[in-house]
N, CA, C and O of each residue as an XYZ file, in Angstrom:
616
protein
N      41.148    -46.157     35.716
C      40.355    -44.954     35.882
C      41.019    -43.793     35.144
O      42.236    -43.618     35.195
N      40.214    -43.029     34.478
C      40.732    -41.846     33.803
C      39.987    -40.636     34.320
O      38.799    -40.706     34.635
N      40.693    -39.534     34.403
C      40.101    -38.285     34.883
C      39.412    -37.592     33.723
O      39.963    -37.498     32.626
N      38.216    -37.113     33.968
C      37.450    -36.418     32.941
C      36.920    -35.115     33.522
O      36.207    -35.134     34.525
N      37.254    -33.989     32.914
C      36.745    -32.699     33.376
C      35.492    -32.331     32.601
O      35.482    -32.329     31.370
N      34.452    -32.023     33.333
C      33.208    -31.543     32.747
C      32.639    -30.479     33.670
O      32.919    -30.473     34.868
N      31.845    -29.587     33.113
C      31.126    -28.635     33.949
C      29.944    -29.378     34.555
O      29.071    -29.856     33.830
N      29.914    -29.474     35.868
C      28.846    -30.206     36.529
C      28.583    -29.620     37.898
O      29.372    -28.827     38.412
N      27.469    -30.018     38.484
C      27.065    -29.514     39.787
C      26.636    -30.660     40.689
O      25.461    -31.024     40.700
N      27.570    -31.239     41.450
C      27.186    -32.358     42.315
C      26.619    -31.923     43.664
O      26.162    -32.773     44.429
N      26.633    -30.635     43.978
C      26.272    -30.152     45.300
C      24.762    -30.130     45.522
O      24.289    -30.556     46.576
N      24.014    -29.648     44.564
C      22.586    -29.434     44.780
C      21.808    -29.740     43.504
O      22.251    -29.396     42.408
N      20.665    -30.376     43.640
C      19.818    -30.610     42.469
C      18.927    -29.400     42.147
O      18.166    -29.431     41.180
N      19.023    -28.339     42.955
C      18.167    -27.166     42.777
C      18.482    -26.476     41.445
O      19.640    -26.363     41.042
N      17.432    -26.025     40.782
C      17.564    -25.356     39.492
C      16.977    -23.949     39.590
O      16.072    -23.696     40.385
N      17.502    -23.043     38.773
C      16.964    -21.686     38.664
C      16.763    -21.368     37.190
O      17.195    -22.124     36.320
N      16.118    -20.266     36.919
C      15.858    -19.845     35.543
C      17.067    -19.078     34.993
O      17.464    -18.047     35.536
N      17.633    -19.596     33.921
C      18.796    -18.970     33.274
C      18.471    -17.564     32.779
O      19.321    -16.677     32.850
N      17.257    -17.347     32.279
C      16.876    -16.013     31.798
C      16.869    -14.994     32.926
O      17.291    -13.854     32.735
N      16.393    -15.396     34.098
C      16.405    -14.494     35.259
C      17.853    -14.203     35.662
O      18.185    -13.070     36.009
N      18.710    -15.219     35.617
C      20.121    -15.016     35.966
C      20.784    -14.033     35.005
O      21.555    -13.172     35.430
N      20.491    -14.154     33.729
C      21.093    -13.247     32.748
C      20.572    -11.819     32.901
O      21.335    -10.860     32.784
N      19.272    -11.681     33.162
C      18.725    -10.341     33.394
C      19.251     -9.751     34.696
O      19.484     -8.545     34.783
N      19.439    -10.588     35.700
C      20.045    -10.126     36.953
C      21.440     -9.580     36.674
O      21.817     -8.531     37.194
N      22.201    -10.292     35.856
C      23.542     -9.834     35.498
C      23.486     -8.497     34.749
O      24.356     -7.647     34.938
N      22.486     -8.312     33.916
C      22.344     -7.036     33.198
C      22.088     -5.892     34.177
O      22.639     -4.801     34.028
N      21.243     -6.155     35.183
C      20.996     -5.129     36.207
C      22.254     -4.879     37.040
O      22.548     -3.736     37.389
N      22.995     -5.938     37.359
C      24.255     -5.774     38.096
C      25.229     -4.936     37.276
O      25.918     -4.076     37.823
N      25.290     -5.176     35.984
C      26.158     -4.380     35.108
C      25.771     -2.904     35.165
O      26.634     -2.038     35.314
N      24.491     -2.624     35.049
C      24.034     -1.225     35.080
C      24.340     -0.568     36.428
O      24.827      0.562     36.472
N      24.057     -1.269     37.518
C      24.325     -0.716     38.850
C      25.815     -0.499     39.055
O      26.225      0.504     39.639
N      26.624     -1.431     38.580
C      28.077     -1.303     38.724
C      28.601     -0.110     37.938
O      29.444      0.637     38.434
N      28.115      0.074     36.729
C      28.570      1.213     35.912
C      28.202      2.535     36.594
O      29.020      3.454     36.648
N      26.988      2.630     37.109
C      26.582      3.853     37.808
C      27.405      4.032     39.080
O      27.863      5.136     39.374
N      27.595      2.950     39.833
C      28.382      3.014     41.067
C      29.823      3.433     40.819
O      30.395      4.201     41.592
N      30.410      2.924     39.730
C      31.784      3.305     39.392
C      31.846      4.753     38.914
O      32.771      5.488     39.260
N      30.865      5.155     38.124
C      30.841      6.534     37.618
C      30.744      7.548     38.748
O      31.395      8.592     38.716
N      29.927      7.232     39.744
C      29.740      8.134     40.882
C      30.749      7.884     42.001
O      30.846      8.665     42.948
N      31.492      6.800     41.882
C      32.394      6.342     42.958
C      31.622      6.306     44.282
O      32.034      6.874     45.294
N      30.493      5.615     44.223
C      29.549      5.606     45.339
C      29.704      4.369     46.218
O      29.352      3.264     45.803
N      30.234      4.548     47.436
C      30.299      3.400     48.340
C      28.902      2.935     48.756
O      28.704      1.750     49.025
N      27.936      3.846     48.812
C      26.581      3.489     49.210
C      25.922      2.575     48.168
O      25.316      1.564     48.523
N      26.040      2.927     46.906
C      25.448      2.110     45.840
C      26.122      0.741     45.769
O      25.454     -0.274     45.571
N      27.438      0.716     45.930
C      28.153     -0.561     45.876
C      27.855     -1.406     47.118
O      27.860     -2.634     47.040
N      27.597     -0.769     48.257
C      27.188     -1.510     49.456
C      25.809     -2.123     49.233
O      25.566     -3.264     49.625
N      24.915     -1.379     48.613
C      23.593     -1.914     48.283
C      23.695     -3.121     47.365
O      22.971     -4.102     47.535
N      24.592     -3.049     46.394
C      24.807     -4.179     45.494
C      25.388     -5.366     46.266
O      25.013     -6.513     46.024
N      26.302     -5.085     47.192
C      26.883     -6.156     48.014
C      25.809     -6.839     48.857
O      25.816     -8.062     49.000
N      24.896     -6.064     49.410
C      23.801     -6.639     50.202
C      22.931     -7.532     49.315
O      22.516     -8.613     49.732
N      22.659     -7.080     48.105
C      21.864     -7.888     47.193
C      22.591     -9.197     46.851
O      21.977    -10.264     46.836
N      23.886     -9.111     46.581
C      24.676    -10.328     46.335
C      24.631    -11.244     47.558
O      24.529    -12.462     47.413
N      24.707    -10.672     48.755
C      24.673    -11.476     49.986
C      23.344    -12.217     50.108
O      23.317    -13.388     50.486
N      22.260    -11.549     49.793
C      20.951    -12.204     49.844
C      20.915    -13.414     48.917
O      20.421    -14.478     49.290
N      21.440    -13.244     47.712
C      21.428    -14.349     46.747
C      22.441    -15.432     47.115
O      22.200    -16.611     46.855
N      23.558    -15.056     47.711
C      24.586    -16.030     48.082
C      24.130    -16.916     49.231
O      24.361    -18.125     49.209
N      23.487    -16.333     50.228
C      23.160    -17.060     51.446
C      21.740    -17.629     51.469
O      21.207    -17.945     52.533
N      21.129    -17.757     50.276
C      19.856    -18.458     50.180
C      18.614    -17.627     50.412
O      17.537    -18.177     50.642
N      18.743    -16.314     50.357
C      17.586    -15.442     50.542
C      17.265    -14.676     49.255
O      16.881    -13.507     49.298
N      17.425    -15.342     48.124
C      17.224    -14.704     46.816
C      15.816    -14.144     46.658
O      15.609    -13.185     45.914
N      14.852    -14.733     47.347
C      13.474    -14.238     47.225
C      13.342    -12.802     47.740
O      12.365    -12.125     47.420
N      14.307    -12.329     48.530
C      14.285    -10.959     49.052
C      15.155    -10.002     48.233
O      15.240     -8.819     48.561
N      15.792    -10.489     47.187
C      16.706     -9.683     46.380
C      15.951     -8.744     45.442
O      15.202     -9.206     44.582
N      16.139     -7.428     45.596
C      15.478     -6.493     44.685
C      15.955     -6.635     43.237
O      15.168     -6.467     42.305
N      17.235     -6.943     43.050
C      17.759     -7.088     41.693
C      17.141     -8.315     41.026
O      16.749     -8.257     39.861
N      17.054     -9.401     41.747
C      16.426    -10.610     41.203
C      14.940    -10.369     40.933
O      14.412    -10.843     39.928
N      14.269     -9.643     41.815
C      12.847     -9.326     41.597
C      12.671     -8.505     40.322
O      11.741     -8.742     39.552
N      13.558     -7.544     40.101
C      13.503     -6.739     38.875
C      13.754     -7.616     37.650
O      13.122     -7.429     36.611
N      14.678     -8.576     37.771
C      14.967     -9.487     36.661
C      13.765    -10.383     36.360
O      13.460    -10.642     35.196
N      13.089    -10.852     37.397
C      11.890    -11.677     37.183
C      10.790    -10.857     36.512
O      10.094    -11.354     35.626
N      10.637     -9.620     36.928
C       9.673     -8.726     36.304
C      10.036     -8.525     34.826
O       9.162     -8.540     33.960
N      11.328     -8.337     34.547
C      11.791     -8.172     33.166
C      11.536     -9.407     32.324
O      11.135     -9.302     31.165
N      11.769    -10.592     32.909
C      11.497    -11.850     32.198
C      10.022    -11.953     31.844
O       9.667    -12.340     30.731
N       9.159    -11.603     32.801
C       7.716    -11.660     32.554
C       7.301    -10.628     31.510
O       6.462    -10.909     30.655
N       7.886     -9.440     31.580
C       7.573     -8.376     30.629
C       7.978     -8.780     29.207
O       7.276     -8.479     28.241
N       9.116     -9.464     29.095
C       9.615     -9.903     27.787
C       9.020    -11.242     27.350
O       9.308    -11.726     26.255
N       8.197    -11.835     28.204
C       7.560    -13.138     27.938
C       8.576    -14.224     27.587
O       8.374    -14.993     26.648
N       9.666    -14.279     28.346
C      10.687    -15.297     28.121
C      10.298    -16.582     28.827
O       9.849    -16.560     29.973
N      10.469    -17.688     28.146
C      10.162    -18.987     28.740
C      11.283    -19.377     29.697
O      12.449    -19.086     29.432
N      10.944    -20.033     30.809
C      11.988    -20.469     31.759
C      12.960    -21.451     31.112
O      12.569    -22.338     30.353
N      14.238    -21.265     31.436
C      15.303    -22.178     31.002
C      16.058    -22.617     32.246
O      16.895    -21.870     32.754
N      15.777    -23.819     32.748
C      16.406    -24.265     33.992
C      17.916    -24.475     33.853
O      18.410    -24.936     32.824
N      18.627    -24.123     34.921
C      20.063    -24.354     35.012
C      20.399    -24.624     36.470
O      19.604    -24.323     37.360
N      21.578    -25.192     36.717
C      22.002    -25.498     38.082
C      22.096    -24.217     38.911
O      22.600    -23.198     38.439
N      21.611    -24.280     40.143
C      21.617    -23.111     41.024
C      22.949    -22.914     41.738
O      23.369    -21.775     41.941
N      23.622    -23.995     42.122
C      24.835    -23.874     42.940
C      25.943    -23.046     42.284
O      26.532    -22.206     42.964
N      26.256    -23.240     41.000
C      27.292    -22.389     40.399
C      26.911    -20.908     40.385
O      27.765    -20.039     40.558
N      25.625    -20.629     40.180
C      25.172    -19.228     40.177
C      25.277    -18.630     41.576
O      25.596    -17.452     41.735
N      25.007    -19.448     42.580
C      25.136    -18.984     43.967
C      26.605    -18.710     44.299
O      26.922    -17.729     44.972
N      27.491    -19.576     43.828
C      28.928    -19.364     44.002
C      29.357    -18.064     43.317
O      30.112    -17.273     43.883
N      28.866    -17.854     42.095
C      29.181    -16.626     41.363
C      28.679    -15.395     42.113
O      29.348    -14.362     42.124
N      27.511    -15.497     42.737
C      26.997    -14.383     43.544
C      27.917    -14.120     44.731
O      28.101    -12.970     45.129
N      28.495    -15.174     45.299
C      29.464    -15.008     46.389
C      30.697    -14.243     45.942
O      31.218    -13.403     46.677
N      31.161    -14.534     44.739
C      32.300    -13.792     44.190
C      31.895    -12.333     43.961
O      32.674    -11.420     44.233
N      30.679    -12.120     43.462
C      30.174    -10.756     43.291
C      30.080    -10.018     44.615
O      30.341     -8.817     44.686
N      29.706    -10.742     45.663
C      29.662    -10.157     47.013
C      31.051     -9.686     47.427
O      31.199     -8.579     47.946
N      32.062    -10.509     47.203
C      33.437    -10.114     47.557
C      33.874     -8.878     46.774
O      34.414     -7.933     47.349
N      33.641     -8.888     45.469
C      34.071     -7.764     44.641
C      33.318     -6.483     44.997
O      33.938     -5.432     45.159
N      32.006     -6.552     45.119
C      31.239     -5.326     45.402
C      31.559     -4.797     46.799
O      31.578     -3.584     47.004
N      31.810     -5.684     47.759
C      32.212     -5.240     49.106
C      33.565     -4.535     49.061
O      33.758     -3.492     49.686
N      34.498     -5.122     48.312
C      35.812     -4.496     48.175
C      35.694     -3.119     47.523
O      36.323     -2.159     47.966
N      34.891     -3.031     46.480
C      34.724     -1.751     45.779
C      34.130     -0.708     46.723
O      34.596      0.431     46.759
N      33.114     -1.084     47.482
C      32.492     -0.152     48.432
C      33.510      0.331     49.457
O      33.588      1.527     49.739
N      34.288     -0.590     50.013
C      35.301     -0.191     51.006
C      36.393      0.668     50.379
O      36.860      1.631     50.987
N      36.797      0.316     49.164
C      37.835      1.100     48.491
C      37.364      2.535     48.249
O      38.120      3.479     48.475
N      36.136      2.703     47.795
C      35.608      4.054     47.568
C      35.416      4.803     48.876
O      35.570      6.023     48.926
N      35.083      4.080     49.926
C      34.867      4.701     51.228
C      36.153      5.334     51.763
O      36.104      6.378     52.414
N      37.295      4.713     51.495
C      38.577      5.237     51.994
C      39.377      5.946     50.893
O      40.588      6.132     51.013
N      38.680      6.339     49.818
C      39.306      7.053     48.691
C      40.458      6.283     48.056
O      41.465      6.869     47.659
N      40.303      4.991     47.967
C      41.272      4.137     47.280
C      40.671      3.838     45.913
O      40.321      2.700     45.600
N      40.562      4.894     45.109
C      39.763      4.862     43.895
C      40.288      3.944     42.795
O      39.500      3.244     42.159
N      41.581      3.931     42.557
C      42.114      3.118     41.456
C      41.870      1.624     41.688
O      41.363      0.958     40.785
N      42.205      1.072     42.851
C      41.884     -0.352     43.059
C      40.373     -0.618     43.012
O      39.944     -1.668     42.533
N      39.575      0.321     43.502
C      38.124      0.165     43.432
C      37.633      0.141     41.992
O      36.767     -0.659     41.639
N      38.185      1.018     41.164
C      37.794      1.041     39.756
C      38.236     -0.228     39.031
O      37.495     -0.760     38.203
N      39.436     -0.713     39.337
C      39.929     -1.941     38.700
C      39.021     -3.116     39.069
O      38.619     -3.888     38.198
N      38.701     -3.251     40.351
C      37.805     -4.327     40.781
C      36.424     -4.149     40.141
O      35.772     -5.129     39.780
N      35.989     -2.913     40.004
C      34.698     -2.629     39.377
C      34.677     -3.008     37.910
O      33.669     -3.501     37.404
N      35.777     -2.781     37.234
C      35.861     -3.166     35.819
C      35.795     -4.685     35.686
O      35.167     -5.202     34.762
N      36.438     -5.396     36.602
C      36.368     -6.866     36.587
C      34.925     -7.319     36.820
O      34.420     -8.184     36.104
N      34.266     -6.736     37.820
C      32.875     -7.092     38.116
C      31.971     -6.775     36.924
O      31.127     -7.590     36.548
N      32.145     -5.606     36.338
C      31.322     -5.213     35.191
C      31.575     -6.136     33.995
O      30.640     -6.487     33.275
N      32.811     -6.522     33.785
C      33.144     -7.431     32.683
C      32.468     -8.783     32.877
O      31.905     -9.342     31.936
N      32.526     -9.304     34.096
C      31.873    -10.592     34.383
C      30.362    -10.488     34.199
O      29.745    -11.398     33.645
N      29.763     -9.398     34.653
C      28.322     -9.199     34.490
C      27.961     -9.080     33.012
O      26.931     -9.597     32.580
N      28.805     -8.401     32.238
C      28.560     -8.287     30.797
C      28.629     -9.651     30.114
O      27.766     -9.993     29.305
N      29.662    -10.425     30.447
C      29.807    -11.745     29.836
C      28.598    -12.633     30.125
O      28.127    -13.357     29.248
N      28.095    -12.570     31.370
C      26.925    -13.372     31.736
C      25.676    -12.887     31.012
O      24.929    -13.689     30.451
N      25.452    -11.585     31.025
C      24.198    -11.062     30.467
C      24.166    -11.111     28.943
O      23.144    -11.476     28.362
N      25.255    -10.756     28.294
C      25.257    -10.652     26.837
C      25.649    -11.946     26.130
O      25.113    -12.265     25.069
N      26.584    -12.690     26.721
C      27.126    -13.859     26.033
C      26.807    -15.184     26.712
O      27.227    -16.240     26.240
N      26.065    -15.135     27.821
C      25.698    -16.335     28.574
C      26.935    -17.124     29.021
O      26.920    -18.355     29.040
N      27.998    -16.409     29.379
C      29.212    -17.039     29.896
C      29.404    -16.560     31.336
O      29.761    -15.407     31.574
N      29.165    -17.449     32.281
C      29.276    -17.122     33.698
C      30.679    -17.467     34.189
O      31.010    -18.642     34.353
N      31.492    -16.461     34.421
C      32.873    -16.673     34.866
C      32.889    -17.384     36.217
O      33.659    -18.325     36.410
N      32.051    -16.947     37.147
C      31.992    -17.577     38.463
C      31.582    -19.045     38.382
O      32.091    -19.882     39.127
N      30.661    -19.350     37.473
C      30.231    -20.747     37.297
C      31.375    -21.595     36.761
O      31.547    -22.747     37.160
N      32.150    -21.021     35.860
C      33.292    -21.739     35.299
C      34.343    -21.990     36.380
O      34.898    -23.086     36.464
N      34.617    -20.981     37.205
C      35.562    -21.142     38.317
C      35.053    -22.210     39.281
O      35.828    -23.036     39.763
N      33.756    -22.190     39.559
C      33.127    -23.181     40.425
C      33.415    -24.596     39.914
O      33.828    -25.466     40.681
N      33.197    -24.818     38.623
C      33.433    -26.137     38.047
C      34.909    -26.511     38.045
O      35.259    -27.673     38.247
N      35.774    -25.527     37.817
C      37.217    -25.805     37.868
C      37.633    -26.217     39.274
O      38.402    -27.163     39.442
N      37.132    -25.517     40.281
C      37.461    -25.860     41.663
C      36.933    -27.243     42.025
O      37.629    -28.022     42.676
N      35.717    -27.550     41.610
C      35.170    -28.872     41.894
C      35.946    -29.954     41.164
O      36.154    -31.044     41.696
N      36.370    -29.654     39.954
C      37.158    -30.629     39.206
C      38.490    -30.905     39.860
O      39.031    -32.004     39.736
N      39.029    -29.911     40.560
C      40.320    -30.076     41.224
C      40.172    -30.778     42.575
O      40.955    -31.669     42.907
N      39.154    -30.367     43.359
C      39.032    -30.892     44.719
C      38.050    -32.052     44.845
O      38.126    -32.829     45.797
N      37.155    -32.168     43.915
C      36.236    -33.303     43.916
C      36.300    -33.936     42.532
O      35.378    -33.800     41.729
N      37.416    -34.636     42.264
C      37.584    -35.172     40.908
C      36.498    -36.191     40.563
O      36.005    -36.940     41.407
N      36.169    -36.174     39.329
C      35.127    -37.068     38.829
C      35.821    -38.126     37.969
O      36.384    -37.821     36.918
N      35.768    -39.341     38.426
C      36.437    -40.421     37.735
C      35.421    -41.301     37.019
O      34.305    -41.502     37.498
N      35.819    -41.809     35.890
C      35.015    -42.779     35.160
C      35.850    -44.021     34.927
O      37.054    -43.939     34.685
N      35.224    -45.128     34.999
C      35.957    -46.355     34.681
C      35.988    -46.514     33.174
O      35.052    -46.143     32.465
N      37.070    -47.065     32.716
C      37.160    -47.311     31.284
C      36.269    -48.487     30.937
O      36.303    -49.527     31.594
N      35.492    -48.313     29.924
C      34.552    -49.377     29.552
C      35.081    -50.128     28.377
O      34.441    -51.067     27.905
């Protein structure tokens, strides 16, 4: 048996639209930039709630996702299916970061909040502009470590 690392999703066969995910990331980037500029715990809490909706399976109630779907329809983009589980994991990471930023701004811990915000904004930029999902990559790395995928030598 030899170990082979690949990006894969063994958890769920559910698929989502990659274009909606990328537009969602663009909206997250915009909200994060405004939230960081204003140092607004309220705006970052709203973003955290939206991430929570998408993380815990209530994406149909997400205003950011709804705006992204509207944008996809407006731009007449064809659906591009992709695995849902890595994107959900990435939303969970976004939930952690946006919650931390909101709490940091709430207690005037501005520098750590800004640093975490820059990380969140960078990840959102990479997803929206370059189609590179950092959270999805981490998801696959973790699965490769804890749920190794073995192939028999043929």
